[in-house]
C-alpha positions in Angstrom: -0.2 0.4 -0.1 1.6 3.4 -0.9 0.4 5.8 2.1 1.7 9.2 0.8 1.3 12.1 3.6 0.6 15.0 1.9 1.1 18.6 3.8 1.4 21.4 0.7 -1.9 22.6 -1.8 1.4 22.7 -4.1 2.4 19.1 -3.6 2.2 17.8 -7.7 0.8 14.9 -6.5 -2.8 16.3 -5.2 -2.6 18.3 -8.8 -5.3 16.9 -10.2 -7.4 17.3 -7.0 -7.2 21.3 -6.5 -10.3 23.6 -8.1 -11.3 20.2 -10.2 -11.7 21.8 -13.5 -13.5 18.5 -14.8 -12.4 20.2 -18.9 -8.5 20.4 -17.9 -8.8 16.7 -16.3 -10.1 16.0 -20.1 -8.5 17.2 -21.7 -5.2 16.8 -20.0 -5.3 13.0 -19.8 -8.9 11.9 -20.2 -9.3 11.4 -16.0 -12.0 11.9 -14.0 -13.1 12.6 -10.1 -15.2 10.3 -8.4 -15.9 12.2 -5.1 -17.5 10.6 -2.1 -17.6 7.2 -0.3 -19.9 5.4 -1.8 -19.0 6.3 -5.3 -15.0 6.1 -4.8 -15.7 2.4 -4.0 -17.5 1.5 -6.9 -14.5 3.3 -8.7 -12.4 0.6 -7.1 -14.5 -2.4 -7.4 -14.4 -1.5 -11.1 -12.1 -2.5 -13.9 -11.6 1.6 -14.4 -7.9 2.6 -13.5 -7.1 4.6 -11.0 -4.9 6.9 -10.6 -4.5 7.8 -6.7 -7.3 8.1 -4.0 -7.1 11.7 -1.7 -8.3 10.8 2.0 -8.6 13.4 4.8 -6.6 11.9 7.5 -9.6 10.5 9.7 -10.3 8.2 6.9 -6.9 6.6 6.6 -7.6 3.0 7.9 -11.1 3.0 7.1 -9.6 3.3 3.3 -6.1 1.8 3.0 -7.9 -1.4 3.7 -9.3 -1.3 0.3 -7.7 0.5 -1.6 -5.4 -1.6 -4.1 -2.0 -2.2 -3.5 -1.0 -0.4 -7.3 -3.0 2.7 -5.8 -0.9 5.6 -4.4 -3.7 6.6 -1.0 -2.5 10.6 -0.1 -3.4 11.5 3.1 -3.6 14.8 3.9 -5.4 17.2 7.5 -9.1 17.6 7.1 -8.3 21.8 6.8 -6.3 20.8 3.6 -8.7 18.8 1.7 -10.8 21.8 1.7 -7.8 23.9 0.8 -7.2 21.3 -1.9 -10.3 20.6 -3.5 -11.7 24.5 -3.0 -15.0 23.8 -1.1 -15.8 22.4 2.3 -15.9 18.5 1.6 -17.3 16.5 4.3 -16.9 13.3 3.0 -12.9 12.9 3.4 -12.3 10.9 0.1 -11.7 11.5 -3.4 -10.6 9.7 -6.3 -9.4 10.3 -9.3 -9.7 8.0 -12.1 -9.2 7.5 -16.0 -11.5 6.4 -18.8 -11.5 3.9 -20.6 -13.0 3.2 -24.3 -16.5 3.0 -23.8 -18.4 0.6 -24.9 -19.3 -0.3 -28.8 -23.3 -0.3 -30.3 -22.9 -4.4 -31.0 -21.6 -4.8 -27.4 -24.7 -3.4 -25.8 -27.2 -4.7 -28.1 -25.9 -8.0 -28.3 -28.7 -10.0 -25.7 -32.0 -11.9 -27.4 -34.2 -9.7 -25.4 -32.1 -6.4 -24.5 -33.4 -3.1 -23.5 -31.4 -0.2 -24.9 -32.0 4.0 -23.5 -31.1 6.4 -26.1 -30.9 10.2 -24.6 -31.0 12.4 -27.7 -30.2 15.4 -25.9 -30.0 15.8 -22.3 -28.1 19.2 -21.1 -27.9 17.8 -17.5 -25.4 16.4 -15.6 -28.0 16.4 -13.0 -30.6 14.6 -14.8 -27.9 12.6 -16.6 -26.1 11.1 -13.4 -29.7 10.6 -12.1 -30.8 8.4 -15.7 -27.5 6.7 -15.4 -28.5 5.2 -11.4 -32.4 4.5 -12.8 -31.5 2.9 -15.9 -28.6 0.8 -13.7 -31.3 0.1 -11.3 -34.0 -1.8 -13.7 -31.2 -3.6 -15.5 -30.6 -1.9 -18.9 -28.3 -3.0 -20.9 -26.8 -0.2 -22.0 -27.2 3.3 -23.1 -26.4 5.6 -26.3 -25.2 9.7 -25.8 -26.2 11.4 -28.3 -23.8 14.2 -29.5 -24.9 16.5 -27.9 -25.6 15.0 -24.3 -23.6 16.6 -21.4 -20.4 14.7 -20.2 -21.5 11.4 -18.4 -17.8 11.6 -16.9 -18.0 15.2 -15.2 -18.1 15.0 -11.7 -21.1 15.9 -10.8 -23.1 13.3 -12.9 -20.6 10.4 -11.5 -21.3 11.7 -7.9 -25.1 12.0 -8.6 -25.3 8.5 -10.5 -23.8 7.2 -7.1 -20.6 5.2 -9.1 -23.3 3.1 -11.0 -22.1 4.9 -13.9 -19.0 2.6 -13.6 -20.6 -0.7 -14.6 -23.2 0.6 -17.0 -22.2 0.2 -20.7 -22.4 3.1 -22.3 -22.0 4.5 -26.3 -20.9 7.8 -27.2 -22.4 7.8 -30.3 -21.5 10.0 -33.6 -24.0 9.7 -35.4 -27.7 9.2 -33.1 -29.7 8.8 -36.7 -27.3 6.4 -37.9 -27.2 3.6 -34.8 -30.9 4.0 -34.3 -31.6 3.1 -37.6 -28.7 -0.2 -37.2 -30.4 -0.8 -34.0 -34.1 -1.5 -36.2 -31.7 -2.8 -38.7 -31.1 -5.6 -35.9 -34.3 -6.4 -34.5 -34.8 -3.4 -32.2 -38.2 -1.7 -31.8 -38.0 2.0 -31.3 -39.9 3.8 -28.8 -40.1 7.8 -28.4 -41.4 9.5 -25.2 -43.3 12.0 -26.2 -46.5 14.4 -24.4 -49.0 13.3 -26.9 -52.7 12.6 -26.6 -52.0 10.6 -29.5 -49.6 8.2 -27.9 -49.7 4.9 -26.4 -50.7 4.9 -22.9 -47.2 3.8 -21.1 -49.7 1.3 -19.1 -50.5 -0.3 -22.6 -47.7 -0.4 -24.2 -47.0 -4.7 -24.5 -42.8 -4.4 -25.0 -40.8 -5.8 -27.8 -38.0 -8.2 -26.8 -35.6 -5.9 -28.3 -36.3 -2.2 -27.3 -34.4 0.7 -27.6 -36.3 3.9 -25.8 -35.6 7.1 -26.7 -35.5 10.3 -24.0 -35.1 13.5 -25.1 -33.8 17.0 -24.1 -35.3 18.7 -21.2 -36.5 21.4 -23.0 -37.6 20.5 -26.1 -38.3 17.0 -26.0 -37.4 14.4 -28.7 -36.4 16.7 -32.3 -38.4 16.1 -35.0 -36.1 14.2 -37.0 -35.1 11.3 -34.5 -39.2 10.6 -33.6 -38.7 10.3 -37.3 -36.9 7.5 -36.4 -39.3 5.9 -33.8 -41.3 3.0 -34.7 -44.0 3.7 -31.8 -44.8 6.6 -29.4 -45.3 6.5 -25.9 -47.0 8.2 -23.0 -47.6 9.0 -19.7 -50.8 10.3 -19.2 -51.1 12.9 -16.5 -54.0 15.2 -15.2 -55.0 17.8 -16.7 -52.8 21.1 -16.3 -49.6 18.5 -15.9 -48.0 19.2 -18.7 -45.0 17.1 -18.3 -42.1 15.8 -15.8 -38.6 15.7 -15.4 -36.6 13.7 -17.6 -35.3 11.3 -14.9 -39.0 11.1 -12.8 -40.1 9.8 -16.2 -37.6 7.5 -17.2 -38.0 6.0 -13.9 -41.6 5.4 -14.5 -41.3 4.1 -18.2 -38.1 1.5 -16.9 -40.1 0.3 -13.8 -42.8 -0.6 -16.5 -40.5 -1.8 -19.2 -38.3 -3.5 -17.2 -39.4 -4.5 -14.3 
């Protein structure tokens, strides 16, 4: 176990944790930050490479038992943790991981009975993190992120996902329409989630063996071109005066019905 005591905010070994600039971490080395005890534990249990784990001194003994032998454990005084990360950090556990190649479309669509979540244009890291956690909870086989979706490996998204992102196969699509066509050609029915009285009510929607379910942008929903590729349109009927649900809340309802 490489236990390293750090006494200065200027120590180069904590450079990745200073101010936690997601874009710079991604650009300069394909790294990401995992924040909080549960998220760090899930990272350590995954097949992602871990650059280091930083803990407040009060958490050293606990985490020295779970950090892998090849991963440096950086130990700092509690007050120095706050200065390094730039805010009051109560859990006292944070880690730096390294991105790996994402899954391919063929890999996530390999099962005879498969459910694939397709996100055309999610802009909020909160919503994407919540949707990743929900998809993992209901046993989704994989998630496809359109080219205009936010980055799933930003710190806030990882934290909201509670680290389930490390076990959910994910594809970053450069051509979402083309990938959706490929799914259809390979036996998937595509269902667009919409707000429309003419769409199929969820309670009467009978799922096919191979299903791709599409969730749109938080404000505009699914764009016309993406919706045109869908085989079916499905909706959650709501009382008059309620025009929509948060996309993550809606996803939870859809996936509970379709995957439960």
